[in-house]
C-alpha positions, -999 to +999 in steps of 0.1 A: -133+664-511-155+636-497-130+636-466-113+669-451-097+675-422-101+714-401-079+720-375-080+752-351-059+762-323-067+780-293-047+793-260-056+763-244-066+732-268-065+722-300-098+708-323-092+691-351-126+687-371-132+659-396-159+665-423-173+636-445-193+651-474-193+684-455-211+666-425-190+668-394-181+631-385-161+637-355-141+663-338-107+657-319-101+681-289-067+680-270-064+702-242-036+702-215-052+674-197-073+652-219-081+640-252-116+636-266-130+618-297-166+633-305-188+616-328-225+621-335-238+603-301-205+591-293-179+606-269-145+594-259-123+611-230-093+588-225-085+603-186-123+597-175-127+562-158-163+569-142-181+567-176-168+532-193-202+519-190-219+547-206-194+547-236-199+510-241-235+514-246-230+543-269-206+521-287-232+493-292-252+515-303-233+535-329-235+520-368-206+499-375-202+521-405-198+551-386-171+540-362-155+522-389-145+560-403-134+567-366-114+540-363-100+548-400-085+582-385-072+570-355-053+538-365-020+536-373-019+540-413+005+520-433+017+502-398+055+490-399+069+490-364+057+467-338+042+491-312+022+506-345+010+469-354-001+464-320-021+496-320-033+484-352-044+449-339-063+465-310-088+480-335-091+457-367-083+421-348-103+421-315-121+387-324-142+370-297-117+344-290-091+371-281-116+384-259-124+352-239-088+344-235-084+383-226-110+374-200-089+359-167-115+341-157-133+323-187-098+318-201-089+293-178-112+267-192-099+273-226-062+273-211-071+236-197-085+223-228-056+234-247-028+223-226-044+211-192-057+218-162-024+211-144-013+249-155-039+269-138-031+286-107-058+269-082-091+291-081-108+301-048-136+319-057-153+346-083-177+374-074-195+399-091-184+427-069-162+432-038-189+435-014-199+400-023-165+386-015-168+361+015-134+366+030-143+341+059-137+315+034-103+326+022-073+310+032-045+330+051-028+341+018-046+347-017-045+370-047-074+390-057-077+398-093-102+415-117-111+396-151-111+424-174-080+445-168-039+448-167-025+448-137-057+453-113-044+427-087-042+430-048-019+399-032-026+394+002+000+375+019-015+378+053-052+382+058-050+395+094-030+427+083-052+431+049-062+464+044-102+455+034-111+491+029-083+501+008-085+469-013-124+479-018-118+516-032-094+498-059-117+473-069-147+494-067-129+518-093-113+490-114-147+474-121-162+505-134-132+504-161-134+488-197-100+488-208-113+488-243-117+529-244-083+537-228-064+529-259-087+509-282-081+476-272-114+464-284-106+428-271-117+441-237-149+454-247-174+430-240-157+410-208-181+408-179-162+423-148-156+396-121-133+395-094-115+365-087-091+350-059-066+328-068-040+308-047-011+331-033+022+320-051+059+322-041+095+312-052+106+283-032+127+307-011+101+332-003+114+358-032+089+374-047+070+356-080+089+361-112+072+365-146+082+351-180+067+368-207+065+350-240+060+373-269+047+350-301+051+360-334+033+335-358+034+303-334+072+312-329+086+326-295+105+352-306+122+367-270+108+362-235+109+390-209+115+380-177+103+404-150+094+407-111+070+430-096+078+452-069+064+482-055+090+504-078+076+489-109+087+456-129+125+455-135+129+430-160+154+417-188+149+404-225+162+370-236+161+346-265+141+316-265+178+298-258+185+322-228+206+349-241+202+382-236+188+400-265+205+430-283+172+453-274+155+458-240+126+477-229+137+505-207+102+516-196+110+497-164+145+493-145+165+463-160+174+437-137+203+415-131+207+386-155+199+355-142+204+313-148+182+296-174+150+285-158+148+249-153+115+246-172+123+268-202+115+240-222+082+231-208+071+269-210+080+274-245+061+244-256+028+255-233+033+295-249+035+282-284+001+258-280-016+287-265-004+311-290-013+290-323-048+305-332-029+343-330-006+362-351+008+376-321+001+372-284+020+375-254+018+344-232+027+352-191+041+318-173+052+312-141+079+287-126+072+276-090+091+248-075+097+230-106+060+237-121+047+259-147+016+280-142-005+299-167-007+336-156-026+352-187-028+363-227-019+400-233-027+406-270-018+445-271+011+444-245+016+483-230-010+494-256+019+494-284+038+519-263+076+498-259+102+520-252+134+507-266+172+510-257+176+506-295+146+525-314+156+503-346+145+472-330+108+484-329+111+481-368+130+449-366+104+431-349+078+447-365+088+430-397+085+399-380+047+408-374+024+398-407-011+414-400-041+398-409-071+412-430-088+443-411-121+435-395-140+458-379-153+446-347-188+437-338-200+443-304-216+421-284-257+430-285 
């Protein structure tokens, strides 16, 4: 056979070898603590955060036809559910425009061109490393973010009590990471890591910022998840575009209590639709503060396609709403 699979099991690990015309194409090794995919000259270890730059370099040096075979093995075959299709999109639909929009710094200019700069949170600064940040120039409140990841943020409500050393440890780690190799979301591969500072936002009553996450399928918002970030996680609840609670909920995080329809819902829906227009699927995150709408981020592979539903059938129902584009092999930037 042209392509064969050989599996071996040991007491502490299992190994799968994939052969192409009798030549070892790659080996997948699974242990109790890590999973590896090994190609000739290309090694990926999922739980190692310190070698992402080396992995990106190896990836760029690997011939496209070689990693195309690799992706064919790890990508969902004949994806049906929403989770399967999100994972597929991360491998086979990572376009340059998605890379630009996933970059929290460069996306600002694109968003301003599409819907207007009034939707941008005011930018306070941008740097290539934590050590370059001029904290003296920053106001008493601000938010630091990595532009190339998800959840890599530090909110600073009071600069006087800010633990700069703890923040530096976090950002030094995050700046070495590349999400392209965490769960194969290739739109992150070519983002140049930076740290940005934005204005600190709070609700009018001083409460934590609420996040409205619009899940847009082929230009149509199908549901909205309203979340709030707390030290315990991201409790939330999903609603229809007419602000009725959906029959399904994500149970990866606690469920929140229902809230009234936001006053800017129609405006947020219009902004989400306009930003999502070029894409078959995207999650557009927006904030509503003091009667104003602000852009948060665009996420093309939410939770890496690992949503947990209270009713699993909705993974398939939502998957039926998403028609996948033609697969394309990602061409890394030189």
